[in-house]
DSSP file (Angstrom, degrees, kcal/mol; ACC not computed):
  #  RESIDUE AA STRUCTURE BP1 BP2  ACC     N-H-->O    O-->H-N    N-H-->O    O-->H-N    TCO  KAPPA ALPHA  PHI   PSI    X-CA   Y-CA   Z-CA
    1    1 A M              0   0    0      0, 0.0     2,-0.2     0, 0.0     0, 0.0   0.000 360.0 360.0 360.0 136.9   14.3   31.3   18.8
    2    2 A E        -     0   0    0      1,-0.1     2,-0.2     2,-0.0     0, 0.0  -0.483 360.0-115.1 -75.6 139.2   13.5   28.2   16.8
    3    3 A S        -     0   0    0     -2,-0.2    -1,-0.1     1,-0.1     0, 0.0  -0.507  22.7-171.3 -75.3 139.4   14.3   24.8   18.4
    4    4 A T        +     0   0    0     -2,-0.2    -1,-0.1     2,-0.1     2,-0.1   0.138  37.1 139.9-113.0  16.7   16.9   22.7   16.6
    5    5 A R        -     0   0    0      1,-0.1     2,-0.3     2,-0.0    -2,-0.0  -0.373  43.7-142.1 -62.4 134.0   16.4   19.7   18.8
    6    6 A T        -     0   0    0     -2,-0.1    -1,-0.1     0, 0.0    -2,-0.1  -0.759   7.1-153.0 -99.6 149.3   16.5   16.4   16.8
    7    7 A V        -     0   0    0     -2,-0.3     2,-0.1    45,-0.0    45,-0.1  -0.980  23.2-117.5-120.8 126.9   14.2   13.5   17.5
    8    8 A P        +     0   0    0      0, 0.0    46,-0.7     0, 0.0    45,-0.6  -0.408  46.1 164.8 -65.0 137.9   15.2   10.0   16.6
    9    9 A A  E     -a   54   0A   0     43,-0.1     2,-0.5    44,-0.1    46,-0.2  -0.987  39.8-122.8-150.0 155.0   13.0    8.4   14.0
   10   10 A I  E     -a   55   0A   0     44,-2.2    46,-3.1    -2,-0.3     2,-0.4  -0.888  32.3-158.9 -97.0 134.3   12.8    5.6   11.6
   11   11 A V  E     -a   56   0A   0     -2,-0.5     2,-0.4    44,-0.2    46,-0.2  -0.954   8.1-168.5-120.8 133.4   12.3    6.8    8.0
   12   12 A Q  E     -a   57   0A   0     44,-2.3    46,-2.7    -2,-0.4     2,-0.5  -0.972  17.0-138.6-121.2 134.4   10.9    4.7    5.1
   13   13 A L  E     -a   58   0A   0     -2,-0.4     2,-0.5    44,-0.2    46,-0.2  -0.818  25.2-171.5 -89.7 126.2   10.9    5.7    1.5
   14   14 A V  E     -a   59   0A   0     44,-3.2    46,-2.9    -2,-0.5     2,-0.4  -0.978  13.0-156.0-124.6 126.9    7.6    4.8   -0.2
   15   15 A E  E     +a   60   0A   0     -2,-0.5     2,-0.3    44,-0.2    46,-0.2  -0.857  28.5 162.4 -98.6 135.7    6.9    5.0   -3.9
   16   16 A C  E     -a   61   0A   0     44,-2.4    46,-3.0    -2,-0.4    47,-0.3  -0.871  49.5-115.7-145.3 174.5    3.2    5.4   -4.8
   17   17 A R  S    S+     0   0    0      1,-0.3     2,-0.4    -2,-0.3    46,-0.2   0.831 103.4  17.8 -81.3 -36.6    0.8    6.4   -7.5
   18   18 A N        -     0   0    0      2,-0.1    -1,-0.3    42,-0.1    42,-0.1  -0.945  54.4-172.0-146.0 115.8   -0.6    9.5   -5.6
   19   19 A A        +     0   0    0     -2,-0.4    40,-0.1    -3,-0.2    -1,-0.1   0.418  44.8 128.8 -89.7   1.3    1.0   11.3   -2.7
   20   20 A D    >>  -     0   0    0      1,-0.2     4,-3.5     4,-0.1     3,-1.0  -0.388  63.9-131.8 -56.3 127.5   -2.0   13.5   -2.0
   21   21 A P  H 3> S+     0   0    0      0, 0.0     4,-1.9     0, 0.0     5,-0.2   0.832 103.8  57.2 -56.9 -34.8   -2.7   13.0    1.8
   22   22 A R  H 34 S+     0   0    0      1,-0.2     4,-0.4     2,-0.2    -2,-0.1   0.857 119.6  31.1 -65.4 -32.8   -6.4   12.4    1.3
   23   23 A Y  H <> S+     0   0    0     -3,-1.0     4,-1.6     2,-0.1     3,-0.4   0.887 117.9  53.5 -87.4 -46.2   -5.6    9.5   -1.0
   24   24 A W  H  X S+     0   0    0     -4,-3.5     4,-3.3     1,-0.2     5,-0.2   0.838  99.7  61.2 -65.1 -35.8   -2.4    8.3    0.4
   25   25 A E  H  X S+     0   0    0     -4,-1.9     4,-2.3    -5,-0.3    -1,-0.2   0.915 106.8  46.3 -57.6 -43.4   -3.6    7.9    4.0
   26   26 A G  H  > S+     0   0    0     -4,-0.4     4,-2.8    -3,-0.4    -1,-0.2   0.906 114.3  47.0 -66.1 -41.8   -6.2    5.3    2.8
   27   27 A V  H  X S+     0   0    0     -4,-1.6     4,-2.0     2,-0.2     6,-0.2   0.920 111.2  52.1 -65.1 -43.6   -3.7    3.4    0.7
   28   28 A A  H  <>S+     0   0    0     -4,-3.3     5,-2.5     1,-0.2     6,-0.5   0.918 114.4  42.8 -58.9 -44.4   -1.1    3.5    3.6
   29   29 A Y  H ><5S+     0   0    0     -4,-2.3     3,-1.4    -5,-0.2    -2,-0.2   0.947 114.4  48.5 -68.1 -48.0   -3.7    2.0    6.0
   30   30 A S  H 3<5S+     0   0    0     -4,-2.8    -1,-0.2     1,-0.3    -2,-0.2   0.758 111.9  49.9 -68.8 -23.0   -5.2   -0.6    3.6
   31   31 A T  T 3<5S-     0   0    0     -4,-2.0    -1,-0.3    -5,-0.2    -2,-0.2   0.440 115.5-114.9 -93.5   0.7   -1.7   -1.8    2.6
   32   32 A G  T <>5 +     0   0    0     -3,-1.4     4,-2.3    -4,-0.3     3,-0.4   0.738  65.0 145.7  80.5  23.5   -0.6   -2.1    6.3
   33   33 A L  H  ><S+     0   0    0     -5,-2.5     4,-2.3     1,-0.2    -4,-0.2   0.841  74.3  56.0 -62.6 -30.2    2.1    0.5    6.4
   34   34 A H  H  > S+     0   0    0     -6,-0.5     4,-1.9     2,-0.2    -1,-0.2   0.843 107.6  48.5 -69.4 -32.0    1.1    1.3   10.0
   35   35 A I  H  > S+     0   0    0     -3,-0.4     4,-2.3     2,-0.2    -2,-0.2   0.918 112.0  48.2 -71.5 -44.3    1.6   -2.4   10.9
   36   36 A A  H  X S+     0   0    0     -4,-2.3     4,-2.7     1,-0.2    -2,-0.2   0.881 110.8  52.4 -62.6 -37.9    5.0   -2.5    9.2
   37   37 A A  H  X S+     0   0    0     -4,-2.3     4,-2.5     2,-0.2    -1,-0.2   0.916 108.7  49.7 -63.7 -43.1    5.9    0.8   11.0
   38   38 A A  H  X S+     0   0    0     -4,-1.9     4,-2.3     1,-0.2    -2,-0.2   0.899 111.8  48.8 -62.3 -40.4    5.0   -0.8   14.3
   39   39 A L  H  X S+     0   0    0     -4,-2.3     4,-2.8     2,-0.2     5,-0.2   0.933 110.7  50.0 -65.1 -46.1    7.1   -3.8   13.5
   40   40 A R  H  X S+     0   0    0     -4,-2.7     4,-2.8     1,-0.2     5,-0.2   0.931 112.5  47.2 -57.9 -46.6   10.1   -1.7   12.5
   41   41 A L  H  X S+     0   0    0     -4,-2.5     4,-2.8     1,-0.2    11,-0.2   0.913 112.5  49.4 -62.9 -42.5    9.9    0.3   15.7
   42   42 A A  H  X S+     0   0    0     -4,-2.3     4,-1.5    -5,-0.2    -2,-0.2   0.927 113.8  45.3 -63.2 -44.8    9.6   -2.8   17.9
   43   43 A L  H  X S+     0   0    0     -4,-2.8     4,-1.2     2,-0.2    -2,-0.2   0.924 115.4  47.2 -65.3 -44.3   12.6   -4.5   16.2
   44   44 A W  H >X S+     0   0    0     -4,-2.8     4,-2.3    -5,-0.2     3,-0.6   0.951 113.3  47.2 -61.6 -49.6   14.7   -1.3   16.4
   45   45 A N  H 3< S+     0   0    0     -4,-2.8    -1,-0.2     1,-0.2    -2,-0.2   0.751 105.8  60.8 -67.9 -23.0   13.8   -0.6   20.0
   46   46 A K  H 3< S+     0   0    0     -4,-1.5    -1,-0.2    -5,-0.2    -2,-0.2   0.864 120.0  24.3 -69.4 -35.5   14.5   -4.2   21.0
   47   47 A Q  H << S+     0   0    0     -4,-1.2    -2,-0.2    -3,-0.6    -1,-0.2   0.614 109.0  82.5-106.6 -14.0   18.1   -4.0   19.9
   48   48 A A     <  -     0   0    0     -4,-2.3     4,-0.0    -5,-0.2    -4,-0.0  -0.473  65.2-141.1 -95.6 162.3   19.0   -0.3   20.1
   49   49 A T  S    S+     0   0    0     -2,-0.1     2,-0.4     2,-0.0    -1,-0.1   0.762  86.2  71.5 -88.5 -28.0   20.0    1.8   23.0
   50   50 A A  S    S-     0   0    0     -6,-0.1     2,-0.7     1,-0.0    -2,-0.1  -0.754  83.9-128.4 -92.0 134.3   18.0    4.9   21.9
   51   51 A D        -     0   0    0     -2,-0.4     2,-0.5    -5,-0.0    -2,-0.0  -0.714  24.8-161.9 -82.0 116.6   14.2    4.6   22.3
   52   52 A V        +     0   0    0     -2,-0.7    -7,-0.1   -11,-0.2   -43,-0.1  -0.882  23.0 163.1-104.5 127.5   12.6    5.6   18.9
   53   53 A R        +     0   0    0    -45,-0.6     2,-0.4    -2,-0.5    -1,-0.1   0.457  51.3  83.0-118.7  -6.5    9.0    6.6   18.9
   54   54 A E  E     -a    9   0A   0    -46,-0.7   -44,-2.2   -13,-0.0     2,-0.4  -0.837  50.5-170.4-107.3 137.7    8.6    8.3   15.6
   55   55 A H  E     -a   10   0A   0     -2,-0.4    18,-2.7    18,-0.4     2,-0.3  -0.993  11.8-172.4-125.1 125.6    8.0    6.7   12.2
   56   56 A L  E     -aB  11  72A   0    -46,-3.1   -44,-2.3    -2,-0.4     2,-0.4  -0.858  10.4-154.0-117.8 149.6    8.3    8.9    9.1
   57   57 A W  E     -aB  12  71A   0     14,-3.2    14,-2.6    -2,-0.3     2,-0.7  -0.988   6.6-155.9-122.0 131.7    7.5    8.3    5.4
   58   58 A I  E     -aB  13  70A   0    -46,-2.7   -44,-3.2    -2,-0.4     2,-0.5  -0.947  24.1-159.2 -98.5 115.2    9.1   10.0    2.5
   59   59 A V  E     -aB  14  69A   0     10,-2.9    10,-2.7    -2,-0.7     2,-0.4  -0.861  12.3-177.5-105.7 124.1    6.4    9.5   -0.2
   60   60 A V  E     -aB  15  68A   0    -46,-2.9   -44,-2.4    -2,-0.5     8,-0.2  -0.980  25.4-127.4-124.1 128.2    7.5    9.9   -3.8
   61   61 A E  E     -a   16   0A   0      6,-2.6   -44,-0.2    -2,-0.4   -43,-0.1  -0.529  14.6-140.7 -72.3 139.1    5.1    9.6   -6.7
   62   62 A R  S    S+     0   0    0    -46,-3.0     2,-0.3    -2,-0.2   -45,-0.1   0.716  80.5  56.9 -76.5 -20.4    6.3    7.0   -9.3
   63   63 A D  S >  S-     0   0    0    -47,-0.3     3,-2.7   -46,-0.2     4,-0.3  -0.783  98.2 -47.1-112.5 156.3    5.2    9.0  -12.3
   64   64 A A  T 3  S+     0   0    0      1,-0.4    -1,-0.1    -2,-0.3    -2,-0.1  -0.286 124.1  33.0 -56.0 139.5    6.1   12.6  -13.5
   65   65 A P  T 3  S-     0   0    0      0, 0.0    -1,-0.4     0, 0.0    -4,-0.0  -0.946  89.2-153.0 -88.5  15.8    6.2   15.1  -12.0
   66   66 A R    <   -     0   0    0     -3,-2.7    -2,-0.2     1,-0.1    -4,-0.1   0.928  17.6-157.8  53.7  54.9    7.2   12.7   -9.1
   67   67 A L        -     0   0    0     -4,-0.3    -6,-2.6    -7,-0.1     2,-0.4  -0.268   2.2-142.6 -61.4 149.5    5.9   14.9   -6.3
   68   68 A V  E     -B   60   0A   0     -8,-0.2     2,-0.3     2,-0.0    -8,-0.2  -0.925  18.5-177.8-118.9 140.8    7.4   14.3   -2.9
   69   69 A A  E     -B   59   0A   0    -10,-2.7   -10,-2.9    -2,-0.4     2,-0.5  -0.968  19.9-138.3-136.5 153.1    5.6   14.4    0.4
   70   70 A R  E     -B   58   0A   0     -2,-0.3     2,-0.4   -12,-0.2   -12,-0.2  -0.951  25.0-179.9-111.3 129.6    6.6   14.0    4.1
   71   71 A R  E     -B   57   0A   0    -14,-2.6   -14,-3.2    -2,-0.5     2,-0.4  -0.977  12.7-160.0-131.2 143.5    4.3   12.0    6.4
   72   72 A R  E     -B   56   0A   0     -2,-0.4     2,-0.4   -16,-0.2   -16,-0.2  -0.984  25.3-119.9-123.2 132.4    4.5   11.2   10.1
   73   73 A A        -     0   0    0    -18,-2.7   -18,-0.4    -2,-0.4    -2,-0.0  -0.563  30.2-129.7 -71.3 124.0    2.7    8.3   11.7
   74   74 A A    >>  -     0   0    0     -2,-0.4     4,-2.2     1,-0.1     3,-0.6  -0.404  21.3-113.0 -69.3 150.8    0.4    9.7   14.4
   75   75 A P  H 3> S+     0   0    0      0, 0.0     4,-2.3     0, 0.0     5,-0.1   0.873 118.0  52.2 -54.2 -39.7    0.7    7.9   17.8
   76   76 A E  H 3> S+     0   0    0      2,-0.2     4,-2.1     1,-0.2     5,-0.1   0.838 108.1  51.4 -69.3 -30.5   -2.8    6.5   17.5
   77   77 A L  H <> S+     0   0    0     -3,-0.6     4,-2.2     2,-0.2    -1,-0.2   0.904 110.7  48.2 -69.6 -41.0   -2.0    5.1   14.1
   78   78 A L  H  X S+     0   0    0     -4,-2.2     4,-2.4     2,-0.2    -2,-0.2   0.879 110.1  52.5 -65.2 -37.1    1.1    3.4   15.5
   79   79 A E  H  X S+     0   0    0     -4,-2.3     4,-2.3    -5,-0.2    -2,-0.2   0.922 108.9  49.3 -64.3 -43.0   -0.9    2.0   18.4
   80   80 A E  H  X S+     0   0    0     -4,-2.1     4,-2.5     1,-0.2    -2,-0.2   0.901 110.2  52.4 -60.0 -40.3   -3.4    0.6   15.9
   81   81 A G  H  X S+     0   0    0     -4,-2.2     4,-2.6     1,-0.2    -2,-0.2   0.894 108.5  49.9 -62.1 -40.7   -0.5   -0.9   14.1
   82   82 A R  H  X S+     0   0    0     -4,-2.4     4,-2.4     2,-0.2    -2,-0.2   0.899 110.7  49.7 -64.6 -40.9    0.8   -2.5   17.3
   83   83 A V  H  X S+     0   0    0     -4,-2.3     4,-2.1     2,-0.2    -2,-0.2   0.946 114.3  44.0 -62.8 -48.4   -2.6   -4.0   18.0
   84   84 A R  H  X S+     0   0    0     -4,-2.5     4,-2.8     1,-0.2     5,-0.2   0.888 112.0  53.8 -64.7 -38.8   -2.9   -5.5   14.5
   85   85 A L  H  X S+     0   0    0     -4,-2.6     4,-2.7    -5,-0.2     5,-0.2   0.921 108.2  49.5 -61.8 -43.9    0.7   -6.7   14.6
   86   86 A A  H  X S+     0   0    0     -4,-2.4     4,-2.0     2,-0.2    -1,-0.2   0.911 112.1  48.5 -61.0 -42.4    0.0   -8.5   17.9
   87   87 A E  H  X S+     0   0    0     -4,-2.1     4,-2.1     2,-0.2    -2,-0.2   0.934 113.4  46.5 -62.6 -46.3   -3.1  -10.1   16.4
   88   88 A L  H  X S+     0   0    0     -4,-2.8     4,-2.5     1,-0.2    -2,-0.2   0.890 111.7  50.6 -65.4 -40.1   -1.2  -11.2   13.3
   89   89 A M  H  X S+     0   0    0     -4,-2.7     4,-2.4     2,-0.2    -1,-0.2   0.868 109.2  52.4 -65.8 -35.4    1.7  -12.6   15.3
   90   90 A S  H  X S+     0   0    0     -4,-2.0     4,-2.1    -5,-0.2    -2,-0.2   0.921 110.8  46.4 -64.8 -44.5   -0.7  -14.6   17.4
   91   91 A V  H  X S+     0   0    0     -4,-2.1     4,-2.4     2,-0.2    -2,-0.2   0.912 112.3  51.2 -64.1 -42.5   -2.4  -16.1   14.4
   92   92 A Y  H  X S+     0   0    0     -4,-2.5     4,-2.4     1,-0.2    -2,-0.2   0.912 109.5  50.2 -60.7 -43.5    1.1  -16.9   12.8
   93   93 A A  H  X S+     0   0    0     -4,-2.4     4,-2.4     1,-0.2    -1,-0.2   0.903 110.4  49.9 -62.4 -41.4    2.2  -18.6   16.1
   94   94 A R  H  X S+     0   0    0     -4,-2.1     4,-2.7     2,-0.2     6,-0.3   0.906 109.8  50.7 -64.6 -41.1   -1.0  -20.7   16.1
   95   95 A C  H  X>S+     0   0    0     -4,-2.4     4,-2.2     2,-0.2     5,-0.7   0.914 111.5  48.5 -62.3 -42.8   -0.4  -21.7   12.5
   96   96 A L  H  <5S+     0   0    0     -4,-2.4    -2,-0.2     2,-0.2    -1,-0.2   0.927 114.0  46.5 -61.2 -44.8    3.1  -22.7   13.3
   97   97 A Q  H  <5S+     0   0    0     -4,-2.4    -2,-0.2     1,-0.2    -1,-0.2   0.901 121.8  34.8 -65.3 -43.5    2.0  -24.7   16.3
   98   98 A E  H  <5S-     0   0    0     -4,-2.7    -1,-0.2     2,-0.2    -2,-0.2   0.662  97.5-132.2 -88.3 -17.9   -0.9  -26.5   14.5
   99   99 A G  T  <5 +     0   0    0     -4,-2.2     2,-0.4     1,-0.3    -3,-0.2   0.719  67.6 122.4  70.8  19.9    0.8  -26.8   11.1
  100  100 A R      < -     0   0    0     -5,-0.7    -1,-0.3    -6,-0.3    -2,-0.2  -0.950  42.6-166.4-117.5 136.6   -2.4  -25.5    9.5
  101  101 A W        -     0   0    0     -2,-0.4    -9,-0.0    -3,-0.1    -5,-0.0  -0.932  26.1-104.8-125.1 144.6   -2.4  -22.4    7.3
  102  102 A P        -     0   0    0      0, 0.0     2,-0.3     0, 0.0     3,-0.0  -0.295  42.3-180.0 -64.7 151.2   -5.3  -20.3    5.9
  103  103 A S        -     0   0    0      1,-0.1     4,-0.1     4,-0.0     0, 0.0  -0.995  37.4-148.6-152.3 147.7   -6.2  -20.7    2.3
  104  104 A F  S    S+     0   0    0     -2,-0.3    -1,-0.1     2,-0.1     0, 0.0   0.602  85.9  69.6 -85.5 -13.9   -8.6  -19.4   -0.2
  105  105 A E  S    S-     0   0    0     -3,-0.0     2,-0.1     1,-0.0    10,-0.1  -0.804  86.1-114.6-111.2 144.3   -8.7  -22.7   -2.0
  106  106 A P        -     0   0    0      0, 0.0     3,-0.4     0, 0.0     2,-0.1  -0.481  40.7-111.2 -70.9 146.9  -10.1  -26.1   -1.0
  107  107 A G  S    S+     0   0    0      1,-0.2     2,-0.3    -2,-0.1     3,-0.1  -0.419  88.6  25.6 -77.2 153.0   -7.5  -28.8   -0.5
  108  108 A G  S    S+     0   0    0      1,-0.1     2,-0.7    -2,-0.1    -1,-0.2  -0.123  84.3 107.2  96.0 -38.4   -7.1  -31.8   -2.7
  109  109 A D        +     0   0    0     -3,-0.4    -1,-0.1    -2,-0.3     0, 0.0  -0.677  29.3 161.5 -84.6 114.5   -8.5  -30.5   -6.1
  110  110 A T        +     0   0    0     -2,-0.7    -1,-0.1    -3,-0.1     2,-0.0   0.221  34.9 117.4-114.2  12.6   -5.7  -29.9   -8.5
  111  111 A T  S >  S-     0   0    0      1,-0.1     3,-1.4     3,-0.0     4,-0.3  -0.329  80.0-107.9 -76.6 164.5   -7.8  -29.9  -11.7
  112  112 A L  G >  S+     0   0    0      1,-0.3     3,-1.6     2,-0.2    -1,-0.1   0.819 117.6  65.1 -60.6 -32.1   -8.0  -26.9  -14.0
  113  113 A E  G 3  S+     0   0    0      1,-0.3    -1,-0.3     3,-0.0    -4,-0.0   0.723  91.0  64.9 -65.1 -20.7  -11.6  -26.4  -12.8
  114  114 A A  G <  S+     0   0    0     -3,-1.4     2,-0.5     2,-0.1    -1,-0.3   0.635  83.0  92.7 -76.4 -13.2  -10.3  -25.7   -9.3
  115  115 A W  S <  S-     0   0    0     -3,-1.6    -5,-0.0    -4,-0.3   -10,-0.0  -0.717  79.0-131.8 -85.0 124.0   -8.6  -22.5  -10.6
  116  116 A A        -     0   0    0     -2,-0.5     2,-0.1     1,-0.1    -2,-0.1  -0.580  23.8-121.7 -75.3 131.7  -10.7  -19.4  -10.3
  117  117 A P        -     0   0    0      0, 0.0     2,-0.6     0, 0.0    -1,-0.1  -0.459  13.3-143.4 -73.4 145.9  -10.9  -17.3  -13.5
  118  118 A V        +     0   0    0     -2,-0.1     2,-0.2     3,-0.0     3,-0.0  -0.957  30.4 176.8-107.8 119.4   -9.7  -13.7  -13.4
  119  119 A T        -     0   0    0     -2,-0.6     2,-0.3     1,-0.0     0, 0.0  -0.729  38.7 -83.4-120.9 166.4  -11.9  -11.7  -15.7
  120  120 A I        -     0   0    0     -2,-0.2    -1,-0.0     2,-0.0     3,-0.0  -0.561  46.3-156.5 -68.6 128.9  -12.3   -8.0  -16.7
  121  121 A Q    >>  -     0   0    0     -2,-0.3     3,-1.7     1,-0.1     4,-0.6  -0.766  26.4-112.5-105.1 153.7  -14.4   -6.2  -14.2
  122  122 A P  H >> S+     0   0    0      0, 0.0     4,-1.8     0, 0.0     3,-1.2   0.859 115.1  59.4 -54.7 -38.3  -16.4   -3.0  -14.9
  123  123 A W  H 3> S+     0   0    0      1,-0.3    10,-1.0     2,-0.2     4,-0.5   0.723  95.2  66.0 -65.7 -18.9  -14.2   -0.9  -12.6
  124  124 A M  H <4 S+     0   0    0     -3,-1.7    11,-1.5     8,-0.2    12,-0.6   0.789 117.5  20.5 -71.7 -26.2  -11.2   -1.9  -14.7
  125  125 A T  H << S+     0   0    0     -3,-1.2    -2,-0.2    -4,-0.6    -1,-0.2   0.548 115.1  62.3-120.7 -10.9  -12.5    0.0  -17.7
  126  126 A N  H  < S-     0   0    0     -4,-1.8    -3,-0.1     2,-0.1    -2,-0.1   0.491 100.0-114.3-101.6  -0.7  -15.1    2.6  -16.6
  127  127 A G  S  < S+     0   0    0     -4,-0.5     2,-0.2     1,-0.3     5,-0.2   0.464  72.0 128.4  88.1   0.1  -12.9    4.8  -14.4
  128  128 A A        +     0   0    0     -6,-0.2    -1,-0.3     3,-0.1     3,-0.2  -0.581  51.1  23.0 -89.2 154.1  -14.6    3.9  -11.0
  129  129 A G  S >  S-     0   0    0     -2,-0.2     3,-0.9     1,-0.2     0, 0.0  -0.026 104.4 -58.7  83.7 172.6  -12.7    2.7   -7.9
  130  130 A P  T 3  S+     0   0    0      0, 0.0    -1,-0.2     0, 0.0    -2,-0.0   0.788 139.1  26.3 -64.4 -28.9   -9.1    3.2   -6.8
  131  131 A H  T >  S+     0   0    0     -3,-0.2     3,-1.2     2,-0.0    -2,-0.2   0.260  92.4 139.9-114.5  10.2   -7.7    1.5   -9.9
  132  132 A G  T <   +     0   0    0     -3,-0.9    -8,-0.2     1,-0.2    -7,-0.1  -0.189  63.5  21.7 -60.8 142.7  -10.5    2.2  -12.3
  133  133 A G  T 3  S+     0   0    0    -10,-1.0    -1,-0.2    -5,-0.1    -8,-0.2   0.576  74.1 137.5  81.0   9.5   -9.8    3.2  -15.8
  134  134 A Y  S <  S+     0   0    0     -3,-1.2     4,-0.2   -11,-0.3    -9,-0.1   0.896  84.9  29.7 -55.2 -40.9   -6.4    1.6  -15.8
  135  135 A F  S >  S+     0   0    0    -11,-1.5     3,-0.5     1,-0.1     4,-0.4   0.731 111.8  70.6 -88.2 -23.8   -7.0    0.2  -19.3
  136  136 A A  G >  S+     0   0    0    -12,-0.6     3,-1.3     1,-0.2    -2,-0.2   0.848  81.1  66.2 -69.2 -38.8   -9.4    3.0  -20.4
  137  137 A P  G 3  S+     0   0    0      0, 0.0    -1,-0.2     0, 0.0    -2,-0.1   0.820 111.1  35.2 -59.2 -30.7   -7.2    6.1  -20.9
  138  138 A T  G <  S+     0   0    0     -3,-0.5     2,-0.4    -4,-0.2    -2,-0.2   0.455  89.7 114.2-101.0  -0.8   -5.2    4.6  -23.8
  139  139 A A    <   +     0   0    0     -3,-1.3    -3,-0.0    -4,-0.4    -4,-0.0  -0.579  40.2 179.2 -75.6 124.7   -8.1    2.7  -25.4
  140  140 A V        -     0   0    0     -2,-0.4     5,-0.1     8,-0.0     3,-0.1  -0.991  32.3-115.4-125.5 122.4   -9.0    4.1  -28.8
  141  141 A P    >   -     0   0    0      0, 0.0     3,-1.9     0, 0.0     4,-0.2  -0.241  44.3 -92.1 -56.2 143.1  -11.8    2.4  -30.7
  142  142 A V  T 3  S+     0   0    0      1,-0.3     0, 0.0     2,-0.1     0, 0.0  -0.303 111.9  23.4 -57.6 134.2  -10.6    0.8  -34.0
  143  143 A G  T 3  S+     0   0    0     -3,-0.1    -1,-0.3     1,-0.0     4,-0.2   0.351 103.3  84.6  92.1  -5.8  -10.9    3.2  -36.9
  144  144 A T    <>  +     0   0    0     -3,-1.9     4,-2.5     1,-0.1     5,-0.2   0.356  56.3  98.2-109.2   4.9  -10.8    6.4  -34.8
  145  145 A E  H  > S+     0   0    0      1,-0.2     4,-2.2    -4,-0.2     5,-0.2   0.924  86.0  46.4 -58.5 -45.9   -7.0    6.7  -34.5
  146  146 A E  H  > S+     0   0    0      1,-0.2     4,-2.3     2,-0.2    -1,-0.2   0.897 112.1  50.4 -66.2 -40.5   -6.8    9.3  -37.4
  147  147 A A  H  > S+     0   0    0     -4,-0.2     4,-2.1     2,-0.2    -1,-0.2   0.900 110.6  50.3 -63.6 -40.5   -9.7   11.3  -36.0
  148  148 A A  H  X S+     0   0    0     -4,-2.5     4,-1.9     1,-0.2    -2,-0.2   0.903 110.9  48.5 -65.3 -41.1   -8.1   11.4  -32.6
  149  149 A L  H  X S+     0   0    0     -4,-2.2     4,-2.0    -5,-0.2    -2,-0.2   0.891 109.9  52.1 -65.7 -39.6   -4.8   12.6  -34.1
  150  150 A N  H  X S+     0   0    0     -4,-2.3     4,-1.3     2,-0.2    -2,-0.2   0.878 108.5  51.3 -64.0 -37.9   -6.5   15.3  -36.1
  151  151 A E  H  < S+     0   0    0     -4,-2.1    -1,-0.2     1,-0.2    -2,-0.2   0.906 110.2  49.0 -64.7 -42.0   -8.2   16.6  -32.9
  152  152 A E  H  < S+     0   0    0     -4,-1.9    -1,-0.2     1,-0.2    -2,-0.2   0.872 110.8  50.3 -65.3 -37.0   -4.9   16.7  -31.1
  153  153 A A  H  <        0   0    0     -4,-2.0    -1,-0.2     1,-0.2    -2,-0.2   0.761 360.0 360.0 -72.7 -25.1   -3.3   18.6  -34.0
  154  154 A A     <        0   0    0     -4,-1.3    -1,-0.2    -3,-0.2    -2,-0.2   0.476 360.0 360.0 -74.2 360.0   -6.1   21.2  -34.2
């Protein structure tokens, strides 16, 4: 007989570009979802009477066909999240105490030259990398619009 036991869990709805587990796991890790999950569990367990150890994600793709996936944080991923959360909280506490905050920019220079330019990078147009080709799929060289339409109609 199949078990109908329920397990308390925190569930987060996540909208993403690609819910394929091979892709989504890397995005989830690099965007810190495991750290946020560890924080949610810690906050919940601090104030709740029930001990919650599971964190689940409902993953929905933002574009059609809007595929849906169910993901569960493995215990070792949550532990990594707790370790990183502790490190980040320690750094935050030190910044509060010292009144000094990390920055990518040198202090004092407010001229326009102090602003770093953002330029088109090769990965933006050649299809390489996680966001590669964002501009490329809809780019049609000038003068080829009619030829492209004729190909589609054929």
